[in-house]
N, C-alpha and C positions, 0 to 999 in steps of 0.2 A: 504495499500499499505506499510505503514511502516512495518508491518509485514510480507510482501513478502521481503522487502530490508533486514530485518534482518535474515531470514531464508536464503536467497542466502548466506549472509556472513557467517552464522554459516557453512553451507554447505561445501563452498569452503574452509573457513581455517580448517576446521576438515580434509579434503583432503590433504591439505598440509601439516599439522602436521603429518597425518598418512603415507605420502610420504616418510618422513625422518625417519622412525622406520624401523628397521631391520625385526621386526616380525609384521605382519599385524594383527591386534586384530579381523579381521572378521575371520581369519583362526583359530581361538583359539574357538571363540565362536558359528559362524552362517555359516560357509563354506557350509554346506549342507542344509541351508534353500532354497537356490537359489533366494532369493529376497533381497539380499545385498543392491542395491541400492537403491531400492523403499522403503525398510525398513528404511534406512538411511536418505531419505529424510522427511518421515514421522516423523523420530525422531525429525529432526530439525525443523518441524513445532510445534511438540506439546510442544518444548522446549520453542519456542516464544510465545506460546499461552496459556501455562498453567496457567498463572495467570491474564488471560484477561477475560472479557466478552465474546469473541468469542469461546472459548474454546469447548463449547457443539454443536454449531452448524458445526464449521470447522471438529469437530471429526466426528459426524455423517454423514457428506458430504464424507471424507474420507471412511467410513466405506460402503457407498453406491457406491461409484467410486470401491473400491476393490472388492466388491461383483459382480459388473459388469463385471470386468475383470477376477476375478477368482471365479466363482460361486461355485466350490467345496472346496475353501479353505478359509472359513471365517475370516476375520481379528481377529474379538474381540472373534469369536469362537473358535479359536485355541491356547490352553495354550502355544504352543512352540513359536508361534509368538509373542504373546504379551509378553514374557518373554524377546524374543529377542529385540523388542523395548525398554522395559525398562534397557536392558543393552546397549543399542546404546545411549540411552539418556544419560546415566551415563557417557559413556566414553566421547561422545561430548561435555559434560560439563565440566570434568575433563582436556580434551585435548586442548580446545580452550580459548582463553584470549576475552571474550566477553565485548563488549561495552553495556553502560547501554541503556535500550530499548529506552530511549529519545535521543540517538547518533547515531540513524538509519541516512543512507544520506537523507532520505525522512524528517524526523524531521528537521535534520540541514537546508535543503533546505526550508523548510515551514517557518524556523524562518526569513529566508532571504527574501523570498517572501513577507511576512508580510511587511517588511520595505520597500521594493520598491514599494508595492502598495499604501503605505501611500503616498510614494515620487511622483508616478505617478497621484495621484489624486483621488477626491472622487467616480468617476466614472470608476475607473480602472477595476473592476469585468465584467463591461457592454461592456468593449472595446475588440473586437476580436482580436486586436494584442497581449494584455497583455495575454488574456486567451491561446491563441495559444503559447505564450511564458511558460505558467505554465504547460500545457499538455506535451510540448515537453521536459520540465524538468523533469518529471515523467518519460516519455518512456526512455530518455537516461540515467538516473538512474537506472532503473532496466535492459537495456541493458548491462550497463558497469558491474552491479553486476554477470551477466553471465559469465564474465572473472575471471577465478581464479587469473591471476596475478594482475587486478586492485582491486578486492575484498581484497584481503590479503596485497597489498601493501600500500593503501592509507585510511587514518581514515575518519569517515564519515563527518567531516566538510572540509577535503581536497577535496574528491570526488565532494560532493556537489558545492563547491566552482568553482571546474574547470567547472562541466555541466554548472551551471548558467552563466559564463563567455564564455562559448562557444555558448550556446543558445541565450544569448543576442546579440551576433554579428550576428548569422544567421537568427534571427527574427527580430533584428533591433530595440531593446531596449537600451536605451542609460542608463547606469547604474551610470553618474553624477560624477565620479571618476575614475583616472587612475588604471592601472592593480595592482600594488603594494598597494596603499591605499585599493583598494576593498578586496585584499586577508587578509589584517590584520584587516581593519574595521569589516569585517563581519564573519570571522571566527576565527581570530589571527593565520592565515595559513603562513607560509613561502611562498613566490611568486617562489621561486624557485621549491619548492615540486609542486607548481599548475601547473607550466610550463611543469612540468616532466608528471603530470597527465593527462594535454591537450595533450601533445604529443602521450600519450600510447591511450589515446581515438581516437586521429587522425589516428595512424596507424591500429587501429582495425576497423575505416570506411574503410581504404584502402584495406582490406582484406577480405571486403564484410561480416563482422561478425554481422552486425547491421540490424535488421528488423524494419523498419518504423521509425528509429531515424533519427531527422535531425540535423545535425552538422554545 
């Protein structure tokens, strides 16, 4: 799930960067391929998994998925598509300011959850309420990262802190500290920034842009 979070952040950050340029690099390199968005998504995935143990498995799965959708245009069997992906990966890496892999919102949230689990007691993982709390956090983080605005505006620590605070209230988990202390203690975040993030997430809920997240 940390990989999914990192891919979504890279994808949205690149789109934000590209929207500010006068010349879209897609027009320079791959306007005739017809697969711009799909190949961009593949490139973002490969960037995040290239140094992990999941690379071969995910790469194989992407090839299978591509073959099912485009049986006459193999992803690995087309030199032009392979070259395009390499160009995209290079441009995405150069265009965005990437956080370290261990700074995805999933990783940030995991660190906080470990502390809360210890405070909740030795049977936390067997408690349905605590498990619901954790699962809702993962769901909400991924939903938030589907928003370009949220993905590019808030750091991983800020987003994780906002999501955990919202989810604790909706599920009924006592954080045992007030809002300002929670923000500073767990992520070193400015409470005002976290309030802004909470407002952004609440606004998205009102616009029905979430599927399955409990706020």
